[in-house]
C-alpha positions as CSV (number, residue, x, y, z in Angstrom):
1,M,28.3,-33.2,21.9
2,P,27.0,-30.0,20.4
3,G,24.1,-32.1,18.9
4,V,23.3,-33.3,22.5
5,I,23.4,-29.7,23.7
6,V,21.0,-28.6,20.9
7,S,18.7,-31.6,21.7
8,A,18.7,-30.6,25.3
9,M,17.9,-27.0,24.6
10,R,15.0,-27.9,22.6
11,L,13.4,-29.7,25.6
12,I,13.6,-26.5,27.6
13,P,10.1,-24.9,27.3
14,P,10.0,-21.4,25.8
15,R,9.1,-18.5,28.0
16,P,5.3,-18.3,28.0
17,P,3.5,-14.8,27.4
18,W,3.0,-12.9,30.6
19,L,-0.9,-12.8,30.0
20,D,-0.8,-16.5,30.1
21,V,1.3,-16.6,33.1
22,A,-1.3,-14.3,34.8
23,V,-4.2,-16.6,33.8
24,S,-2.2,-19.6,35.4
25,G,-1.7,-17.5,38.6
26,A,-5.3,-16.6,38.6
27,L,-6.3,-20.2,38.5
28,A,-3.8,-21.0,41.3
29,I,-5.4,-18.3,43.5
30,A,-8.8,-19.7,42.7
31,A,-7.6,-23.2,43.8
32,V,-6.4,-21.8,47.1
33,L,-9.6,-20.0,47.8
34,E,-11.6,-23.0,46.9
35,A,-9.7,-25.1,49.3
36,L,-9.8,-22.6,52.2
37,T,-13.7,-22.0,51.7
38,S,-14.6,-25.6,51.2
39,T,-16.6,-27.4,53.9
40,E,-16.7,-30.7,52.2
41,T,-13.1,-31.7,51.7
42,S,-9.8,-30.8,53.2
43,F,-6.9,-29.3,51.5
44,T,-4.0,-31.8,51.9
45,A,-0.4,-31.7,50.6
46,V,-1.5,-34.0,47.7
47,D,-4.3,-31.6,46.8
48,M,-1.9,-28.7,46.8
49,L,0.4,-30.7,44.5
50,A,-2.5,-31.6,42.2
51,A,-3.5,-28.0,42.1
52,A,0.0,-26.8,41.1
53,A,0.4,-29.5,38.5
54,T,-3.0,-28.5,37.0
55,V,-2.6,-24.8,36.8
56,V,1.1,-24.5,35.7
57,P,0.7,-25.9,32.2
58,I,-1.9,-23.2,31.4
59,A,1.0,-20.7,31.0
60,W,2.0,-22.5,27.9
61,R,-1.6,-22.8,26.4
62,R,-0.8,-20.8,23.3
63,V,2.9,-22.1,22.9
64,W,1.9,-25.8,22.8
65,P,-2.0,-25.8,22.7
66,L,-2.5,-29.5,21.9
67,G,0.3,-30.6,24.4
68,V,-1.2,-28.5,27.2
69,V,-4.7,-30.2,26.5
70,A,-3.1,-33.7,26.6
71,A,-1.1,-32.7,29.9
72,E,-4.0,-31.2,31.6
73,L,-6.2,-34.3,31.0
74,L,-3.4,-36.6,32.1
75,I,-2.7,-34.7,35.3
76,V,-6.3,-34.5,36.2
77,A,-6.8,-38.2,35.5
78,A,-3.5,-39.1,37.5
79,F,-4.5,-37.2,40.7
80,A,-8.1,-38.1,40.6
81,P,-7.8,-41.2,42.7
82,V,-5.7,-39.6,45.5
83,A,-6.9,-35.9,45.4
84,H,-10.1,-33.9,45.0
85,N,-9.2,-32.2,41.7
86,F,-11.8,-33.9,39.4
87,E,-14.6,-32.4,41.5
88,S,-12.8,-28.9,42.0
89,G,-13.9,-25.9,40.1
90,Y,-10.4,-24.8,39.4
91,A,-9.7,-28.0,37.4
92,F,-13.0,-27.6,35.6
93,F,-12.1,-23.9,34.4
94,A,-8.7,-25.1,33.6
95,M,-10.0,-27.7,31.2
96,L,-12.5,-25.0,29.7
97,V,-9.4,-22.6,29.2
98,V,-7.3,-25.4,27.3
99,C,-10.3,-26.4,25.2
100,Y,-10.8,-22.7,24.1
101,S,-7.1,-22.3,23.5
102,V,-6.5,-25.4,21.4
103,A,-9.3,-24.2,19.0
104,N,-7.9,-20.6,19.0
105,N,-4.2,-21.2,18.7
106,A,-3.6,-24.7,17.1
107,P,-4.0,-25.8,13.4
108,L,-7.4,-27.2,12.6
109,R,-6.2,-30.8,12.7
110,D,-4.8,-30.3,16.2
111,A,-7.8,-28.5,17.3
112,V,-10.0,-31.2,16.3
113,I,-7.7,-33.8,18.1
114,G,-7.9,-31.7,21.3
115,A,-11.8,-31.6,21.2
116,A,-11.7,-35.3,20.7
117,L,-9.4,-35.8,23.7
118,V,-11.6,-33.6,25.9
119,T,-14.7,-35.5,24.7
120,T,-13.2,-38.8,25.4
121,F,-12.0,-37.7,28.8
122,V,-15.5,-36.5,29.9
123,L,-17.2,-39.6,28.6
124,V,-14.8,-41.9,30.4
125,G,-15.0,-39.8,33.7
126,F,-18.9,-40.0,33.5
127,A,-18.7,-43.7,32.8
128,I,-16.7,-44.7,35.9
129,D,-18.4,-42.2,38.2
130,P,-21.5,-43.7,39.6
131,N,-22.8,-40.2,40.6
132,R,-22.6,-38.7,37.0
133,G,-23.6,-39.5,33.6
134,G,-27.3,-38.4,33.5
135,A,-28.8,-36.3,30.5
136,G,-28.3,-33.1,32.3
137,D,-24.6,-33.8,33.0
138,Y,-24.0,-34.5,29.3
139,L,-26.0,-31.5,28.2
140,F,-24.3,-29.1,30.7
141,T,-20.8,-30.4,29.9
142,G,-21.4,-30.5,26.1
143,V,-22.6,-26.9,26.1
144,L,-19.8,-25.5,28.0
145,F,-17.0,-27.4,26.4
146,G,-18.4,-27.3,23.0
147,G,-19.2,-23.6,23.5
148,A,-15.6,-22.8,24.7
149,W,-14.1,-24.8,21.6
150,T,-16.4,-23.2,19.2
151,L,-15.7,-19.5,20.6
152,G,-12.1,-20.3,20.3
153,Y,-12.5,-21.5,16.6
154,L,-14.6,-18.6,15.6
155,I,-12.4,-16.0,17.1
156,R,-9.4,-17.5,15.3
157,K,-11.1,-17.5,12.1
158,R,-12.1,-13.9,12.5
159,G,-8.5,-13.0,13.3
160,E,-7.2,-14.9,10.2
161,E,-9.7,-13.1,8.0
162,A,-8.7,-9.7,9.6
163,Q,-5.0,-10.6,8.9
164,L,-5.8,-11.7,5.4
165,L,-7.6,-8.4,4.8
166,K,-4.7,-6.5,6.3
167,E,-2.3,-8.3,4.1
168,Q,-4.5,-7.7,1.0
169,A,-4.7,-4.1,1.7
170,A,-0.9,-3.9,2.2
171,G,-0.5,-5.7,-1.0
172,L,-3.0,-3.2,-2.9
173,E,-1.0,-0.4,-1.4
174,R,2.2,-1.7,-2.5
175,R,0.7,-2.3,-6.0
176,R,-0.8,1.2,-6.0
177,A,2.6,2.6,-5.1
178,D,4.3,0.5,-7.8
179,D,1.8,1.7,-10.3
180,A,2.2,5.3,-9.4
181,Q,6.0,5.1,-9.5
182,R,5.7,3.4,-13.1
183,A,3.4,6.1,-14.1
184,V,6.0,8.7,-13.1
185,L,8.8,7.0,-14.8
186,A,6.5,6.7,-17.9
187,E,5.6,10.2,-17.8
188,R,9.2,11.4,-17.3
189,G,10.3,9.2,-20.3
190,R,7.6,10.9,-22.5
191,I,8.7,14.3,-21.4
192,A,12.3,13.5,-22.0
193,R,11.5,12.3,-25.5
194,E,9.6,15.5,-26.2
195,L,12.4,17.6,-24.9
196,H,14.9,15.8,-27.0
197,D,12.6,16.6,-29.9
198,V,12.9,20.3,-28.9
199,I,16.5,20.0,-28.6
200,A,17.1,18.2,-31.9
201,H,14.9,20.8,-33.7
202,S,16.8,23.7,-32.1
203,L,20.1,22.1,-32.9
204,S,19.1,21.4,-36.5
205,V,18.3,25.2,-36.8
206,M,21.5,26.2,-35.3
207,V,23.5,23.9,-37.7
208,V,21.6,25.3,-40.7
209,Q,22.1,28.9,-39.7
210,T,25.8,28.3,-39.1
211,G,26.1,26.8,-42.6
212,V,24.6,29.8,-44.1
213,V,26.9,32.3,-42.3
214,R,30.0,29.9,-43.1
215,R,29.1,30.2,-47.0
216,R,28.8,34.0,-46.7
217,L,32.3,34.3,-45.1
218,R,33.9,31.8,-47.2
219,H,35.7,34.3,-49.3
220,D,36.0,37.2,-47.3
221,R,36.9,35.7,-44.0
222,P,38.2,32.1,-44.8
223,E,39.6,31.6,-41.3
224,D,36.2,32.4,-39.6
225,S,34.6,30.2,-42.3
226,E,36.8,27.3,-41.3
227,L,35.9,27.7,-37.7
228,L,32.3,27.6,-38.5
229,A,32.7,24.6,-40.7
230,E,34.0,22.8,-37.5
231,V,31.0,24.1,-35.5
232,E,28.7,22.9,-38.2
233,Q,30.4,19.5,-38.5
234,T,30.2,19.2,-34.6
235,G,26.6,20.1,-34.7
236,R,25.8,17.6,-37.4
237,G,27.5,14.8,-35.3
238,A,25.6,15.8,-32.2
239,I,22.3,15.6,-34.4
240,G,23.3,12.1,-35.3
241,E,24.0,11.1,-31.7
242,L,20.8,12.6,-30.5
243,R,18.9,10.5,-33.2
244,R,20.5,7.5,-31.7
245,L,19.6,8.6,-28.2
246,L,16.0,9.2,-29.2
247,G,15.8,5.9,-30.8
248,I,16.6,4.3,-27.3
249,L,14.1,6.4,-25.5
250,R,11.4,6.1,-27.9
251,A,8.8,3.4,-27.7
252,D,8.6,0.9,-30.6
253,D,5.3,2.4,-32.1
254,E,6.7,6.0,-32.1
255,S,8.6,7.5,-35.0
256,L,11.5,10.0,-34.7
257,S,10.3,13.6,-35.6
258,L,12.5,16.7,-35.7
259,A,9.5,19.0,-36.1
260,P,9.0,21.6,-33.6
261,Q,6.7,20.7,-30.6
262,P,3.6,22.8,-30.0
263,G,3.8,25.9,-27.8
264,L,1.4,28.6,-26.6
265,D,0.8,29.8,-30.1
266,R,-0.9,26.4,-30.6
267,L,-3.5,27.0,-27.9
268,P,-6.3,28.6,-30.1
269,P,-6.3,25.5,-32.4
270,L,-6.5,23.3,-29.3
271,L,-9.5,25.3,-27.8
272,E,-11.3,24.9,-31.2
273,Q,-10.7,21.1,-31.3
274,M,-12.2,21.0,-27.8
275,R,-15.2,23.0,-28.8
276,E,-15.8,20.7,-31.8
277,A,-15.5,17.6,-29.3
278,G,-18.3,19.1,-27.1
279,L,-16.5,21.1,-24.5
280,A,-17.4,24.9,-24.2
281,V,-14.2,26.5,-23.4
282,E,-12.9,30.1,-23.3
283,M,-9.5,31.6,-22.7
284,T,-8.3,34.9,-21.2
285,V,-4.7,36.2,-21.0
286,E,-3.7,38.7,-18.4
287,G,-0.4,40.7,-18.3
288,T,2.4,41.0,-21.0
289,P,3.6,37.7,-22.3
290,S,7.3,36.9,-22.1
291,P,9.3,34.8,-24.4
292,L,9.7,31.2,-23.2
293,P,12.2,28.5,-24.1
294,A,10.7,25.8,-26.4
295,G,10.7,23.3,-23.5
296,M,8.8,25.5,-21.2
297,E,6.3,26.4,-24.0
298,L,5.8,22.7,-24.5
299,A,5.1,22.2,-20.8
300,T,2.5,25.0,-20.7
301,Y,0.8,23.6,-23.8
302,R,0.7,20.1,-22.4
303,I,-0.6,21.2,-19.1
304,V,-3.6,23.2,-20.6
305,Q,-4.1,20.3,-23.1
306,E,-4.3,17.6,-20.4
307,S,-6.5,19.8,-18.3
308,L,-9.0,20.4,-21.0
309,T,-8.8,16.6,-21.9
310,N,-9.8,15.7,-18.4
311,A,-12.6,18.2,-18.4
312,L,-13.9,16.8,-21.6
313,R,-13.6,13.1,-20.3
314,H,-14.9,13.5,-16.8
315,G,-16.9,16.8,-16.8
316,G,-20.2,15.3,-18.4
317,Q,-22.5,16.6,-20.9
318,G,-22.7,20.2,-21.1
319,A,-19.6,21.0,-19.1
320,R,-17.9,24.4,-19.7
321,A,-14.2,25.3,-19.0
322,Q,-12.3,28.5,-18.7
323,V,-8.5,28.8,-19.3
324,A,-6.7,31.7,-17.9
325,I,-3.0,32.6,-18.5
326,R,-1.5,35.3,-16.4
327,W,1.9,36.9,-16.7
328,N,3.3,38.9,-13.9
329,G,6.9,39.4,-14.8
330,T,8.3,36.7,-12.6
331,A,6.0,33.7,-13.3
332,V,3.4,32.4,-15.9
333,E,0.3,31.1,-14.0
334,L,-1.9,28.6,-15.9
335,E,-5.6,28.0,-14.5
336,V,-8.0,25.7,-16.0
337,H,-11.6,25.4,-14.3
338,D,-14.4,23.5,-15.3
339,D,-17.9,23.3,-13.9
340,G,-18.6,19.6,-14.7
341,K,-18.8,16.5,-12.5
342,G,-15.1,15.4,-12.7
343,T,-13.5,14.8,-9.3
344,T,-10.4,12.7,-10.3
345,P,-7.7,13.4,-7.7
346,L,-4.2,14.1,-8.7
347,G,-2.6,11.2,-10.2
348,A,-5.7,9.0,-10.3
349,G,-7.7,7.8,-13.1
350,T,-7.2,5.4,-16.0
351,G,-4.5,7.7,-17.5
352,H,-1.6,9.5,-15.9
353,G,-2.1,12.9,-17.4
354,L,-2.2,14.6,-13.9
355,I,1.1,13.0,-13.1
356,G,2.5,14.3,-16.3
357,M,1.3,17.8,-15.5
358,R,3.0,17.6,-12.0
359,E,6.2,16.3,-13.6
360,R,6.3,19.1,-16.2
361,A,5.7,21.7,-13.7
362,A,8.4,20.3,-11.3
363,L,10.8,20.2,-14.3
364,Y,10.9,24.1,-14.4
365,D,10.7,24.5,-10.6
366,G,6.9,25.1,-10.6
367,V,4.1,23.9,-8.7
368,L,0.8,22.4,-9.7
369,E,-2.5,21.9,-7.7
370,A,-5.3,19.8,-9.1
371,G,-8.6,18.8,-7.4
372,P,-12.2,19.3,-7.0
373,H,-13.1,23.0,-6.7
374,E,-15.2,24.3,-3.6
375,N,-17.6,25.8,-6.0
376,G,-18.1,22.6,-8.0
377,G,-16.1,21.2,-11.0
378,F,-12.4,20.5,-11.3
379,H,-9.6,23.0,-10.9
380,V,-6.0,23.0,-12.1
381,R,-3.5,25.6,-11.4
382,A,0.1,25.7,-12.3
383,I,2.8,28.4,-11.6
384,L,6.0,28.3,-13.6
385,P,8.6,30.8,-12.5
386,L,10.2,32.6,-15.5
387,T,13.7,32.6,-13.6
388,G,13.9,28.9,-13.9
389,S,13.4,29.1,-17.5
390,E,16.6,30.8,-18.2
391,R,18.9,28.2,-16.8
């Protein structure tokens, strides 16, 4: 029983689009107006039935394009002997509409079948009508129906190409977002590895200093020496665990190093390297420098380093760069400006240095701006609050 119900429900036609219902209604109105204004034929009940049967299927022209073509041709052929629909204008336009619709909405195979059905119908109609079949009739009908089918097919192809381009653009946008997310994760991993190096180095120094103090107190204050021995042992265990953690975070081609990471004191050698590579660069320092944690020092160094690397890579021959470090008591401001031709937007390019700079600034509650400068060249500005460095 349920199977019978499902089969019966499949026979119920789906609701047609309102636009197609309106097209069907417009053809119905055209049929009535044609009957009322015709001086050659009368509009009988059979003609009314033929008109209704002809225009109603138009509402499903996009739902069942090939089926509507077949239905239209059968209806026109069935009523032709008893009605005047074959000579009527509304039937002619109805067949033009379904010819266009089958090319515009059906698969290519069905569209070709629909064109073949219309062609066969017209040829047979001309063959049995003694008043038709001249060269002019064939040319006129071929141009109209062929043009309607071709127009429907071309519009459909254009729509398919537009949809394909839209899907490709959406795919590119998704890939771009995925690449950007992977770049962010990669940069965060790199920053995490460098910060672990900083922590490991600082922890090693703490353990060494604790051992020195412990040995000095070994005879005079043995109880304090024992406590420091526990601190030293805990610190050495933490270093071991940190080494294992670094082994997980580090890439296969990277080696573990507990050497201190570069800070602001390494900027002069960095600038000299850039000059030797061909970038004319100068640096100015304003205000009174404040001591920074090692991680924040590393962040400032990397931001300046990447900014100068971008200037060297994208600035072009003869580019000049200016580095400014400003201390105002509450924040340290880094500003790198070059007069070259580089216009790489934030986060773009073959590398992900700008993404890394943004992540480093955000790590210390700072902000970073990067982009083409209004006076030419490329400009990078980062502000790192000193209050965030104390946490």
